[in-house]
C-alpha positions in Angstrom: 0.0 0.0 0.0 1.3 3.4 -1.0 0.5 6.3 1.4 0.5 10.0 0.5 0.2 12.5 3.4 -2.5 15.0 2.5 -2.7 17.0 5.7 -1.2 17.0 9.2 -1.7 18.9 12.4 1.8 20.0 13.4 5.2 21.3 12.5 7.3 18.3 13.7 5.7 15.8 11.3 5.0 13.3 14.1 1.4 14.0 15.1 -2.1 13.3 13.8 -2.3 13.2 10.0 -4.4 12.0 7.1 -3.0 9.9 4.3 -4.5 8.9 0.9 -3.8 5.4 -0.2 -3.4 3.9 -3.7 -6.5 1.9 -2.9 -8.8 4.9 -2.9 -9.1 5.0 0.9 -7.9 7.2 3.7 -5.7 6.3 6.7 -6.0 8.5 9.8 -3.2 8.7 12.3 -4.3 9.9 15.7 -4.3 9.3 19.4 -5.7 5.9 20.4 -9.1 6.2 21.9 -9.0 4.4 25.3 -12.0 5.9 27.1 -14.2 2.9 28.0 -17.4 4.8 27.8 -16.6 6.3 24.4 -15.6 2.9 23.0 -18.8 1.4 24.4 -20.8 4.1 22.5 -19.1 3.3 19.3 -19.4 -0.5 19.6 -16.4 -1.3 17.4 -16.4 -4.7 15.7 -13.4 -7.0 16.0 -10.5 -5.8 13.9 -11.3 -2.1 14.1 -9.9 0.6 16.3 -10.7 4.3 16.9 -8.4 7.3 17.0 -9.0 10.9 18.1 -7.9 13.8 15.9 -8.7 17.5 16.0 -11.5 19.0 13.9 -8.9 21.3 12.3 -7.1 18.2 10.9 -10.2 17.0 9.0 -11.0 20.5 7.8 -7.6 20.5 6.3 -8.6 17.3 4.3 -11.7 19.0 3.0 -9.6 22.0 1.9 -7.1 19.8 0.1 -9.9 18.0 -1.8 -11.6 21.2 -3.0 
């Protein structure tokens, strides 16, 4: 899988980011969601995980795609 960074949230290049893949999907790098109540609300199926990112990071993705 080839990843292309399309937006990130910091200067040091080691923080939440969004990547476009050569499969036509997105990969989101963020902070692992570990709050038990939040995970219960989501009800993740086996094999999935959740990460937390800022809203500004996702606004950056929208701006790139326009």
